[in-house]
DOKOLDO-613151 format. One record per residue: x, y, z of N, C-alpha, C in turn; residue number from 0. Coordinates in Angstrom, 3 decimals, m for minus. Atoms other than C-alpha are relative to their C-alpha. Last residue first. Layout:
N
{atom {X Y Z} {X Y Z} {X Y Z} NUM}
...
//
This chain:
252
{atom {m0.389 0.477 1.296} {171.695 m169.007 m17.975} {1.438 m0.053 m0.169} 251}
{atom {m0.430 1.085 0.103} {171.540 m169.151 m14.084} {0.213 m0.438 m1.642} 250}
{atom {m1.056 0.126 m0.273} {171.000 m165.590 m13.457} {0.694 m1.256 m0.493} 249}
{atom {m0.775 0.312 0.808} {168.065 m165.191 m15.674} {1.442 m0.059 0.479} 248}
{atom {0.023 m1.420 1.012} {165.798 m162.759 m13.481} {1.056 m0.776 m1.171} 247}
{atom {m1.291 m0.651 m0.275} {166.262 m165.669 m10.796} {0.697 1.233 m1.191} 246}
{atom {0.619 m1.223 m0.314} {163.260 m167.579 m9.829} {1.315 1.078 0.129} 245}
{atom {m0.704 m0.876 m0.409} {164.541 m170.865 m11.346} {m0.458 1.520 m0.144} 244}
{atom {0.479 m1.437 0.772} {161.929 m173.380 m10.864} {1.103 0.942 0.398} 243}
{atom {m0.652 m1.123 m0.723} {163.266 m176.924 m9.929} {m0.336 1.226 m1.007} 242}
{atom {m0.369 m0.989 0.784} {161.325 m180.194 m10.873} {0.955 1.290 0.998} 241}
{atom {m1.288 m0.128 0.610} {160.953 m183.300 m9.211} {0.570 0.760 m0.508} 240}
{atom {m0.630 0.497 m0.993} {157.013 m183.501 m9.522} {1.602 m0.091 m0.375} 239}
{atom {m1.414 m0.748 m0.104} {154.745 m181.670 m11.756} {0.479 m0.480 1.181} 238}
{atom {m0.671 1.041 0.867} {151.403 m183.793 m12.780} {1.737 0.427 0.230} 237}
{atom {0.248 1.340 m0.385} {149.325 m181.818 m10.345} {0.874 m1.483 m0.601} 236}
{atom {m1.190 1.057 0.071} {150.847 m178.685 m11.009} {0.074 m1.359 0.454} 235}
{atom {m0.851 m0.442 1.624} {147.707 m176.782 m11.704} {1.223 m0.722 m0.259} 234}
{atom {0.288 1.192 1.144} {146.587 m178.449 m8.678} {0.245 0.057 m1.236} 233}
{atom {1.194 m0.219 0.324} {148.690 m175.803 m6.285} {m0.522 m1.376 m1.256} 232}
{atom {0.754 0.552 m1.033} {151.654 m176.149 m4.515} {m1.372 m0.355 m0.414} 231}
{atom {m0.657 1.150 m0.204} {153.985 m175.718 m7.600} {m0.668 m0.862 1.165} 230}
{atom {0.191 0.810 1.214} {151.845 m172.778 m8.899} {0.648 m1.602 0.682} 229}
{atom {1.493 0.282 0.134} {151.862 m171.338 m5.368} {m0.234 m0.704 m1.129} 228}
{atom {0.477 0.805 m0.929} {155.447 m171.741 m5.089} {m1.093 m0.400 0.061} 227}
{atom {m0.319 1.486 0.470} {156.275 m170.108 m8.132} {m0.227 m0.803 1.132} 226}
{atom {1.057 0.570 1.347} {154.035 m167.077 m7.331} {0.459 m1.419 m0.213} 225}
{atom {1.512 0.174 m0.485} {155.536 m166.932 m3.516} {m0.642 m0.414 m1.332} 224}
{atom {m0.155 1.329 m0.913} {159.060 m166.596 m4.957} {m1.404 m0.710 0.201} 223}
{atom {m0.400 1.074 1.017} {158.225 m163.700 m7.159} {0.189 m1.445 0.386} 222}
{atom {1.041 0.348 1.178} {156.207 m162.335 m4.720} {0.346 m0.533 m1.055} 221}
{atom {1.013 1.130 m0.871} {158.780 m162.403 m1.645} {m0.866 m0.262 m1.302} 220}
{atom {0.964 m0.657 m1.003} {161.228 m160.471 m4.484} {m0.821 m1.043 0.609} 219}
{atom {1.605 0.819 m0.016} {164.101 m161.680 m6.426} {m0.583 0.851 1.132} 218}
{atom {0.328 1.078 m0.936} {166.856 m158.827 m6.927} {m1.273 m0.654 m0.041} 217}
{atom {0.446 m0.366 m0.911} {166.978 m156.593 m10.241} {0.196 m1.382 0.925} 216}
{atom {m0.614 m1.376 m0.832} {168.757 m156.169 m13.349} {m0.673 0.282 1.266} 215}
{atom {0.909 m0.999 m0.023} {166.818 m158.697 m15.637} {m0.083 1.153 1.091} 214}
{atom {0.603 m0.725 1.068} {169.964 m160.134 m16.720} {m1.145 0.864 0.101} 213}
{atom {1.320 0.299 0.032} {171.294 m160.765 m13.062} {m0.422 0.666 m1.470} 212}
{atom {m0.088 1.163 0.309} {175.317 m160.750 m13.052} {m1.659 m0.703 0.050} 211}
{atom {m0.716 0.021 1.225} {175.597 m156.773 m12.837} {m0.452 m1.570 m0.455} 210}
{atom {1.033 0.112 0.883} {173.026 m157.099 m9.884} {0.509 m0.041 m1.541} 209}
{atom {0.919 1.579 m0.114} {175.544 m158.460 m7.631} {m1.076 0.340 m0.908} 208}
{atom {m0.792 0.926 0.103} {178.124 m155.301 m8.329} {m0.443 m1.358 0.041} 207}
{atom {m0.213 0.010 1.526} {175.364 m152.965 m8.346} {0.742 m1.130 m0.518} 206}
{atom {1.183 0.773 0.906} {174.305 m153.971 m4.967} {0.311 0.062 m1.561} 205}
{atom {m0.155 1.361 m0.268} {177.842 m152.801 m3.814} {m1.262 m0.849 m0.515} 204}
{atom {m0.948 0.457 0.550} {177.561 m149.623 m4.978} {0.116 m1.467 0.101} 203}
{atom {0.639 0.043 1.673} {174.158 m148.904 m4.069} {1.038 m0.594 m0.610} 202}
{atom {m0.133 m1.260 0.420} {175.471 m150.003 m0.295} {m0.581 m0.167 m1.573} 201}
{atom {0.975 0.105 0.840} {174.665 m153.194 1.851} {0.139 1.811 m0.663} 200}
{atom {1.173 m0.509 m0.398} {177.931 m153.655 3.588} {m1.222 0.559 m1.292} 199}
{atom {m0.295 m1.150 0.277} {179.821 m156.497 2.529} {m1.012 0.758 0.591} 198}
{atom {m1.325 m0.039 m0.801} {179.804 m160.228 2.733} {0.439 1.495 m0.251} 197}
{atom {m0.873 m0.824 0.783} {177.010 m160.343 m0.019} {1.625 m0.007 0.748} 196}
{atom {m0.577 0.912 1.387} {175.168 m163.229 1.290} {1.081 0.978 m0.707} 195}
{atom {m0.762 1.224 m0.289} {175.533 m162.052 4.998} {0.159 m0.304 m1.485} 194}
{atom {m1.422 m0.399 m0.386} {174.487 m158.419 3.828} {0.848 m1.345 0.322} 193}
{atom {m0.711 m0.480 1.069} {171.291 m159.741 2.211} {1.328 0.420 0.354} 192}
{atom {m1.020 0.775 0.159} {169.990 m161.900 4.873} {1.061 0.609 m0.778} 191}
{atom {m1.012 m0.230 m1.204} {167.383 m159.714 6.164} {1.317 m0.589 m0.187} 190}
{atom {0.694 0.809 m1.214} {165.706 m159.803 2.761} {1.263 0.446 0.776} 189}
{atom {m0.163 m0.924 m0.743} {166.314 m158.072 m0.858} {m0.569 m0.228 1.435} 188}
{atom {1.296 m0.768 m0.114} {166.686 m161.011 m2.802} {0.454 1.035 1.304} 187}
{atom {m0.119 m1.149 m1.180} {169.512 m163.124 m4.098} {m0.880 0.926 m0.086} 186}
{atom {m1.427 m0.631 0.101} {168.494 m165.619 m6.941} {m0.230 0.973 1.810} 185}
{atom {0.001 m1.453 0.164} {165.650 m167.865 m5.881} {1.246 0.458 m0.235} 184}
{atom {m1.716 m0.501 m0.205} {165.749 m171.647 m6.656} {0.021 1.604 m0.040} 183}
{atom {m0.177 m1.089 0.478} {162.106 m173.129 m6.032} {1.499 0.462 0.173} 182}
{atom {m0.754 m1.139 m0.726} {161.685 m176.745 m5.397} {0.129 1.239 m0.867} 181}
{atom {m0.605 m0.899 1.378} {159.227 m179.630 m6.269} {0.849 0.941 0.884} 180}
{atom {m1.079 m0.653 m0.745} {158.161 m182.756 m4.090} {0.864 0.675 m1.345} 179}
{atom {m0.733 m0.595 1.128} {154.827 m184.329 m5.042} {1.187 0.841 0.629} 178}
{atom {m0.736 m0.804 m0.735} {153.437 m187.178 m2.875} {0.571 1.031 m1.039} 177}
{atom {0.665 m1.008 0.439} {150.894 m189.469 m4.736} {0.281 1.386 0.662} 176}
{atom {0.773 m0.329 m1.241} {152.276 m192.351 m2.731} {m0.878 1.379 m0.244} 175}
{atom {1.184 1.142 0.009} {153.482 m193.706 m6.084} {m0.711 0.292 1.311} 174}
{atom {1.046 m0.204 1.053} {155.697 m190.521 m6.301} {m1.222 m1.149 m0.213} 173}
{atom {1.342 m0.488 m0.581} {157.234 m190.538 m3.070} {m1.110 0.005 m0.988} 172}
{atom {0.550 0.968 m1.162} {160.531 m192.141 m3.982} {m1.395 0.042 0.329} 171}
{atom {0.116 1.367 0.755} {161.103 m190.348 m7.328} {m0.449 m1.061 1.216} 170}
{atom {0.961 m0.172 1.003} {160.014 m186.925 m5.669} {0.123 m1.474 m0.862} 169}
{atom {1.018 0.044 m0.739} {162.146 m187.528 m2.436} {m0.866 m0.265 m1.113} 168}
{atom {0.308 1.147 m0.352} {165.149 m187.934 m4.923} {m1.632 m0.549 0.637} 167}
{atom {0.195 1.056 1.282} {164.394 m184.874 m6.705} {m0.067 m1.419 0.802} 166}
{atom {1.207 m0.615 0.764} {163.993 m182.593 m3.522} {m0.176 m1.188 m1.256} 165}
{atom {0.977 0.988 m0.653} {167.086 m184.621 m1.892} {m1.394 0.540 m0.619} 164}
{atom {m0.104 1.464 0.041} {169.061 m183.294 m4.911} {m0.994 m0.974 1.089} 163}
{atom {0.305 0.314 1.186} {167.965 m179.899 m4.733} {m0.201 m1.418 m0.331} 162}
{atom {1.175 m0.022 m0.039} {168.337 m179.676 m0.877} {m0.588 m0.163 m1.667} 161}
{atom {0.520 1.095 m0.667} {171.597 m180.824 m0.987} {m1.404 0.004 m0.215} 160}
{atom {0.020 0.845 0.854} {172.584 m178.202 m3.578} {m0.507 m1.419 0.541} 159}
{atom {0.852 m0.158 1.160} {171.575 m175.720 m1.311} {m0.309 m1.039 m1.359} 158}
{atom {1.185 0.299 m0.647} {173.429 m176.865 1.689} {m1.039 0.029 m1.173} 157}
{atom {0.008 0.964 m0.087} {176.732 m176.953 m0.569} {m1.725 m0.380 0.563} 156}
{atom {0.234 0.523 1.208} {176.225 m173.456 m1.582} {m0.438 m1.414 m0.162} 155}
{atom {1.484 m0.326 0.231} {175.835 m172.505 1.989} {m0.625 m0.634 m1.250} 154}
{atom {0.880 1.037 m0.693} {179.197 m174.397 2.400} {m1.468 0.067 m0.110} 153}
{atom {m0.039 1.487 0.406} {180.939 m172.597 m0.447} {m0.755 m0.749 0.883} 152}
{atom {1.455 0.508 m0.593} {179.469 m169.105 0.244} {0.024 m1.628 m0.246} 151}
{atom {0.495 m0.518 m1.241} {182.749 m167.040 m0.178} {m1.349 m0.651 0.310} 150}
{atom {m1.005 m0.214 m0.888} {183.430 m168.276 m4.065} {m0.803 0.825 1.207} 149}
{atom {m1.055 m1.061 m0.027} {180.335 m168.866 m6.135} {0.785 m0.041 1.174} 148}
{atom {m0.777 m0.482 m1.589} {177.972 m171.515 m6.687} {1.254 0.982 m0.578} 147}
{atom {m1.130 m1.038 0.531} {175.861 m171.307 m10.040} {0.657 0.152 1.261} 146}
{atom {m0.364 0.079 1.490} {173.497 m174.315 m9.762} {1.094 0.516 m0.319} 145}
{atom {m0.086 1.663 0.458} {172.838 m174.983 m6.084} {0.436 m0.376 m1.053} 144}
{atom {m1.279 0.559 m0.116} {173.610 m171.184 m5.631} {0.073 m1.392 0.043} 143}
{atom {m0.793 0.230 1.471} {170.574 m170.502 m7.594} {1.338 m0.495 0.567} 142}
{atom {m0.895 m1.236 0.360} {168.839 m171.168 m4.278} {0.429 m0.420 m1.313} 141}
{atom {m1.095 0.373 0.310} {166.547 m174.012 m2.617} {0.729 1.319 m0.058} 140}
{atom {m0.592 m1.308 0.344} {163.041 m173.232 m1.170} {1.795 m0.359 0.114} 139}
{atom {m1.512 m0.067 m0.819} {161.699 m176.788 m0.812} {0.555 1.172 m0.916} 138}
{atom {m0.771 m0.525 0.418} {157.717 m177.287 m1.813} {1.167 0.706 0.745} 137}
{atom {m1.295 m0.821 m0.674} {156.505 m180.069 m0.403} {0.217 0.597 m1.021} 136}
{atom {m0.867 m0.955 0.803} {152.869 m181.493 m1.408} {1.135 0.885 0.450} 135}
{atom {m0.592 m1.512 m0.636} {150.584 m183.963 m0.217} {0.873 0.327 m0.866} 134}
{atom {m0.946 m1.006 0.851} {148.958 m187.444 m1.032} {0.174 1.332 0.798} 133}
{atom {0.444 0.122 1.409} {146.450 m190.257 0.057} {0.858 0.931 m1.011} 132}
{atom {0.744 m0.586 0.437} {145.600 m189.560 3.456} {0.064 0.153 m1.424} 131}
{atom {1.096 0.158 m0.704} {147.756 m191.957 5.282} {m1.172 0.390 m0.535} 130}
{atom {0.466 1.335 0.293} {150.602 m191.298 2.930} {m1.111 m0.714 0.369} 129}
{atom {0.384 0.212 1.475} {150.599 m187.831 3.438} {m0.253 m1.198 m0.344} 128}
{atom {1.438 m0.635 0.053} {150.464 m188.454 7.391} {m0.487 m0.008 m1.299} 127}
{atom {1.136 0.745 m0.416} {153.591 m190.760 7.108} {m1.615 0.420 0.061} 126}
{atom {0.086 1.439 0.998} {155.633 m188.453 4.999} {m1.378 m0.681 0.523} 125}
{atom {1.151 m0.532 0.793} {154.828 m185.315 7.514} {m0.036 m1.169 m1.109} 124}
{atom {0.900 m0.092 m0.820} {157.259 m186.554 10.425} {m1.320 0.373 m0.813} 123}
{atom {0.247 0.717 m0.941} {160.214 m187.881 8.681} {m1.212 0.159 0.721} 122}
{atom {0.150 1.116 0.508} {160.087 m185.819 5.894} {m0.455 m1.285 0.692} 121}
{atom {1.147 m0.325 0.354} {159.865 m182.758 7.909} {m0.497 m1.202 m0.719} 120}
{atom {1.214 0.008 m0.680} {162.562 m183.798 9.783} {m1.334 0.262 m0.437} 119}
{atom {m0.115 1.333 m0.802} {164.962 m184.637 7.117} {m1.183 m0.048 1.152} 118}
{atom {0.971 0.589 1.019} {163.734 m181.277 5.383} {0.242 m1.582 0.482} 117}
{atom {1.539 m0.305 m0.298} {165.098 m179.407 8.670} {m0.722 m1.100 m1.208} 116}
{atom {0.461 1.096 m0.912} {168.364 m181.556 8.390} {m1.452 0.399 m0.075} 115}
{atom {0.537 1.329 0.420} {168.869 m179.542 5.203} {m0.450 m0.934 0.967} 114}
{atom {0.331 0.023 1.212} {168.807 m175.684 5.767} {m0.323 m1.591 m0.790} 113}
{atom {1.421 m0.862 0.656} {168.641 m175.268 9.176} {m0.359 m0.484 m1.087} 112}
{atom {0.983 0.570 m0.699} {170.997 m178.186 10.294} {m1.251 0.769 m0.107} 111}
{atom {0.673 1.408 0.234} {173.379 m177.644 7.714} {m0.955 m0.548 0.603} 110}
{atom {0.709 m0.290 1.088} {173.593 m173.842 8.415} {m0.410 m1.314 m0.746} 109}
{atom {1.171 m0.437 0.072} {174.365 m174.636 12.054} {m0.830 0.263 m1.499} 108}
{atom {1.020 0.573 m0.545} {176.852 m177.089 11.461} {m1.197 0.557 0.039} 107}
{atom {0.270 1.376 0.889} {178.844 m175.390 9.352} {m1.055 m0.472 0.313} 106}
{atom {0.955 m0.713 1.170} {178.641 m172.059 11.651} {m0.232 m1.001 m1.123} 105}
{atom {1.400 m0.392 m0.459} {179.658 m174.333 14.574} {m0.851 0.738 m0.931} 104}
{atom {0.621 1.219 m0.465} {182.733 m175.786 12.881} {m1.473 0.297 0.196} 103}
{atom {m0.181 0.260 m1.104} {183.771 m171.892 11.707} {m0.781 m1.468 0.191} 102}
{atom {1.272 0.388 m0.515} {183.760 m170.500 8.396} {0.379 m1.191 1.227} 101}
{atom {m0.020 m0.989 m1.134} {187.363 m169.002 7.763} {m1.427 m0.301 0.736} 100}
{atom {m0.746 0.317 m1.201} {188.502 m171.932 5.512} {m0.219 0.957 1.557} 99}
{atom {0.710 1.229 m0.635} {185.384 m171.209 2.953} {0.930 m0.582 1.306} 98}
{atom {m0.942 0.946 0.646} {186.800 m167.350 2.311} {m0.540 m1.385 0.594} 97}
{atom {m1.780 0.081 m0.338} {184.157 m165.301 3.411} {0.398 m1.197 m0.681} 96}
{atom {m0.685 0.172 1.408} {180.046 m164.670 2.575} {1.569 0.508 0.363} 95}
{atom {m0.467 m1.295 0.983} {178.476 m164.730 5.902} {0.877 m0.482 m0.962} 94}
{atom {m0.873 m0.762 m0.614} {177.116 m168.074 6.855} {0.405 1.045 m0.699} 93}
{atom {m1.128 m0.193 0.430} {173.666 m168.667 5.880} {1.246 0.024 1.089} 92}
{atom {m1.106 m0.882 m0.356} {170.136 m169.583 6.849} {1.466 0.066 m0.345} 91}
{atom {m1.357 0.257 0.398} {166.985 m171.110 5.943} {0.684 1.041 0.815} 90}
{atom {m0.479 m0.616 m0.869} {163.034 m171.569 6.585} {1.662 m0.531 m0.447} 89}
{atom {m0.658 m1.270 0.449} {161.506 m172.220 3.403} {1.252 0.590 1.207} 88}
{atom {m1.286 0.086 m0.549} {160.420 m175.902 3.504} {0.936 1.260 m0.099} 87}
{atom {m0.911 m1.103 0.444} {156.593 m175.114 2.422} {1.540 m0.216 0.708} 86}
{atom {m0.989 m0.509 m0.739} {154.610 m178.029 3.495} {0.815 0.755 m0.790} 85}
{atom {m1.042 m0.417 0.469} {151.022 m178.640 1.687} {1.151 0.302 1.297} 84}
{atom {m0.197 0.419 1.497} {148.223 m180.714 2.368} {1.022 0.299 m0.489} 83}
{atom {m1.336 m0.461 0.552} {147.630 m180.714 6.195} {0.119 m0.681 m1.242} 82}
{atom {m0.916 0.697 1.229} {144.800 m181.148 8.162} {0.750 0.459 m0.207} 81}
{atom {0.884 1.070 0.442} {142.002 m179.687 10.623} {0.614 m0.537 m1.185} 80}
{atom {0.515 m0.206 1.411} {143.814 m176.129 11.109} {m0.789 m1.072 m0.527} 79}
{atom {0.247 m1.280 0.445} {144.217 m175.917 14.655} {m0.581 0.211 m1.177} 78}
{atom {0.904 m0.420 m1.060} {144.358 m179.606 15.858} {m0.539 1.490 m0.546} 77}
{atom {1.172 0.684 m0.042} {145.560 m181.169 12.797} {m0.944 0.730 0.975} 76}
{atom {0.648 m0.343 1.468} {148.244 m178.086 11.988} {m1.241 m0.851 0.019} 75}
{atom {1.002 m1.043 m0.039} {148.986 m178.121 15.892} {m0.638 0.289 m1.452} 74}
{atom {1.131 m0.187 m1.079} {149.906 m181.588 15.748} {m0.682 1.163 0.159} 73}
{atom {1.045 0.449 0.440} {151.805 m181.260 12.632} {m0.926 m0.129 0.885} 72}
{atom {0.744 m0.717 1.007} {153.759 m178.656 14.094} {m1.160 m0.797 m0.653} 71}
{atom {0.975 m0.907 m0.470} {154.623 m180.536 16.962} {m1.040 0.839 m0.762} 70}
{atom {1.175 1.010 m0.198} {156.480 m183.039 15.083} {m1.242 0.648 0.551} 69}
{atom {0.522 0.324 1.272} {158.984 m180.311 13.813} {m1.558 m0.699 0.343} 68}
{atom {0.985 m1.064 0.321} {159.431 m179.239 17.293} {m0.734 m0.081 m1.174} 67}
{atom {1.606 0.198 m0.924} {160.335 m182.921 18.417} {m0.629 1.430 m0.306} 66}
{atom {1.121 0.908 0.384} {162.598 m183.046 15.309} {m1.126 0.076 0.746} 65}
{atom {0.175 1.008 m1.210} {164.903 m180.209 16.302} {m1.475 m0.513 m0.616} 64}
{atom {m1.394 0.837 m0.194} {166.603 m178.116 13.237} {m0.408 m1.160 1.193} 63}
{atom {m0.167 1.169 0.638} {163.340 m176.699 12.563} {0.989 m0.871 m0.153} 62}
{atom {m1.320 0.237 0.468} {163.126 m174.533 15.507} {0.136 m1.167 m0.984} 61}
{atom {m0.783 1.427 0.630} {159.397 m173.855 15.896} {1.378 0.430 m0.598} 60}
{atom {m1.387 m0.282 m0.156} {157.134 m171.198 17.373} {0.574 m1.544 m0.454} 59}
{atom {m0.575 0.794 m0.928} {153.690 m171.709 15.908} {1.478 0.283 0.024} 58}
{atom {m1.567 0.008 m0.658} {151.588 m169.189 14.630} {0.319 m0.913 0.681} 57}
{atom {m0.321 0.237 m1.349} {148.078 m169.433 12.707} {1.407 0.247 m0.008} 56}
{atom {m1.216 0.048 m0.547} {146.593 m167.988 9.807} {0.487 m0.141 1.287} 55}
{atom {m0.300 1.005 m1.080} {143.393 m167.760 7.697} {1.165 m0.234 0.508} 54}
{atom {m0.694 1.225 m0.238} {143.052 m164.632 5.726} {m0.272 m0.754 1.136} 53}
{atom {1.229 1.044 0.226} {140.572 m161.795 5.961} {0.839 m1.088 m0.459} 52}
{atom {0.297 m0.113 1.423} {143.462 m158.914 5.355} {m1.082 m1.147 m0.380} 51}
{atom {0.579 m1.184 0.337} {143.531 m158.611 9.172} {m0.532 0.330 m1.653} 50}
{atom {1.367 m0.184 m0.564} {144.072 m162.383 9.600} {m0.982 1.507 m0.375} 49}
{atom {0.577 0.819 1.373} {147.208 m162.135 7.173} {m1.394 0.032 0.598} 48}
{atom {0.065 m0.629 1.403} {148.709 m159.420 9.241} {m1.165 m0.538 m0.682} 47}
{atom {1.122 m0.996 m0.614} {147.642 m161.208 12.535} {0.098 0.942 m1.274} 46}
{atom {1.524 0.636 m0.127} {149.688 m164.074 11.385} {m1.015 0.909 m0.003} 45}
{atom {0.110 0.706 1.481} {152.782 m162.110 10.342} {m1.462 m0.581 0.061} 44}
{atom {0.334 m0.804 0.754} {152.555 m160.403 13.790} {m0.229 m0.344 m1.500} 43}
{atom {1.159 m0.293 m0.372} {152.462 m163.575 15.603} {m0.444 1.171 m0.646} 42}
{atom {0.923 1.334 0.270} {155.432 m164.921 13.762} {m1.457 0.438 0.325} 41}
{atom {0.051 m0.156 1.286} {157.544 m161.402 14.181} {m1.119 m1.026 m0.737} 40}
{atom {0.684 m1.206 m0.067} {157.031 m161.787 17.950} {m0.156 0.465 m1.512} 39}
{atom {1.430 m0.010 m0.381} {157.727 m165.408 18.083} {m0.918 1.177 m0.452} 38}
{atom {0.575 m1.527 m0.296} {160.700 m165.069 15.765} {m1.315 m0.083 0.391} 37}
{atom {m0.537 m0.382 m1.245} {161.544 m168.762 15.483} {m0.146 1.008 0.802} 36}
{atom {m1.123 m0.931 0.119} {159.186 m169.416 12.938} {0.649 m0.126 1.234} 35}
{atom {m0.750 0.573 m0.860} {156.181 m171.694 11.753} {1.313 0.832 0.175} 34}
{atom {m1.590 m0.680 m0.229} {153.446 m169.995 10.059} {1.065 m0.594 0.932} 33}
{atom {m0.735 m0.119 m1.354} {150.485 m172.092 9.670} {1.347 0.398 m0.218} 32}
{atom {m1.471 m0.029 0.175} {148.544 m171.058 6.620} {0.284 m0.006 1.700} 31}
{atom {m0.145 m0.276 m1.542} {144.873 m172.025 6.007} {0.965 m0.211 0.316} 30}
{atom {m0.591 0.886 m0.957} {144.849 m171.817 2.239} {m0.106 0.501 1.226} 29}
{atom {1.027 1.033 m0.659} {142.480 m169.827 0.107} {0.405 m0.882 0.978} 28}
{atom {0.565 1.248 1.031} {144.398 m168.121 m2.477} {m0.905 m0.693 1.022} 27}
{atom {0.836 m0.850 0.938} {144.916 m165.010 m0.348} {m0.483 m1.049 m0.890} 26}
{atom {1.161 m0.319 m0.323} {146.318 m167.443 2.312} {m0.965 0.986 m0.792} 25}
{atom {1.001 1.292 m0.578} {148.666 m168.875 0.221} {m1.347 0.333 0.250} 24}
{atom {0.433 0.297 1.533} {149.879 m165.339 m1.293} {m0.725 m1.323 0.439} 23}
{atom {1.176 m1.074 0.264} {150.299 m163.939 2.406} {m0.610 m0.730 m1.048} 22}
{atom {1.020 0.157 m1.243} {152.344 m167.170 3.574} {m1.492 0.831 m0.312} 21}
{atom {0.862 1.439 0.599} {154.443 m167.299 0.404} {m1.129 m0.205 1.277} 20}
{atom {0.474 m0.052 1.083} {155.420 m163.450 1.210} {m0.622 m1.204 m0.679} 19}
{atom {1.109 m0.904 m0.450} {156.059 m164.259 4.732} {m0.837 0.323 m1.225} 18}
{atom {1.162 0.915 m0.646} {158.224 m167.266 3.784} {m1.223 0.991 0.344} 17}
{atom {0.414 0.903 0.782} {160.460 m165.142 1.410} {m1.329 m0.538 0.494} 16}
{atom {m0.304 0.482 1.396} {160.851 m162.402 3.651} {m0.591 m0.951 m0.668} 15}
{atom {m0.546 m1.234 0.649} {159.639 m162.563 7.177} {0.497 m0.520 m1.229} 14}
{atom {0.624 m1.045 m0.726} {157.179 m164.742 9.644} {1.236 1.169 m0.944} 13}
{atom {0.914 m0.735 0.653} {157.075 m167.921 7.531} {m0.038 1.529 0.400} 12}
{atom {m0.294 m1.334 0.194} {160.297 m169.406 8.240} {m0.869 1.071 m0.500} 11}
{atom {m1.106 0.058 m1.207} {158.378 m172.932 7.728} {0.931 1.820 m0.441} 10}
{atom {m1.013 m0.785 0.592} {155.312 m172.500 5.622} {1.124 0.370 1.244} 9}
{atom {m1.349 m0.466 m0.928} {153.009 m175.195 6.650} {0.766 0.663 m0.773} 8}
{atom {m1.541 0.188 0.770} {149.853 m175.538 4.266} {0.815 0.575 1.398} 7}
{atom {m0.830 m0.484 m1.005} {146.234 m176.473 4.830} {1.259 0.220 m0.340} 6}
{atom {m1.180 0.515 m0.110} {143.978 m176.536 1.494} {0.596 0.668 1.535} 5}
{atom {0.088 1.216 m1.058} {140.393 m175.765 1.741} {1.030 m0.842 m0.241} 4}
{atom {0.993 m0.096 m0.853} {140.725 m173.371 m1.239} {0.110 m1.523 0.712} 3}
{atom {m0.406 0.829 m0.821} {144.511 m173.324 m2.811} {m1.106 m0.130 1.407} 2}
{atom {m0.795 1.380 0.265} {143.739 m171.911 m6.140} {0.522 m1.065 1.063} 1}
{atom {m1.190 0.093 m0.606} {141.070 m169.519 m5.451} {0.665 m1.222 0.071} 0}
//
């Protein structure tokens, strides 16, 4: 097992990419703490992993609030016995629309969830990682950071920030044996699909987006989880500050 005896927090772990990551990490031996706003789905996700023989807990958390992120560390230490890996997966978007149609509240929300959450996890988890001699962050960004497109301007900006922050963190925290890496998924068949598309989810509209992906399909939770697993594992012990595009060739 590639994560045997490791404890991992996965934010936004109740569904989509996060749930795929949580399941994969548990299957590979990690004790997983799922953090999510959706209590019903979060508990169900943890129960599903437990039913498959994995070790999982759930903690309700709004990652844009520092006190709630601090509480995650307390839960990890109390219920899981430590912390080795943090996956900053929780994310949101504004609907695909002209940039000037995005309200200030929408702008503030997307930056709070996608960017400020990483500030909070760094503030609260880096001191612990330093004290124990190391740890790993895996931040879920997006191909939008590298190939920004009209209609998602402010969302693109948040994911560009995630990539830059991850690289800066890697440079600063390397001497503490804290690794920081990124995964950049292309659009996936998740609950946010219609928001990203900005139009109804029909076969015709899907075809428009798939036309820009050389391998001809959307990303899946398994795709993203496989990349996150590698970056979190000891196999990537000398990998930090990198971003893996899980995009079927979208960024070529």
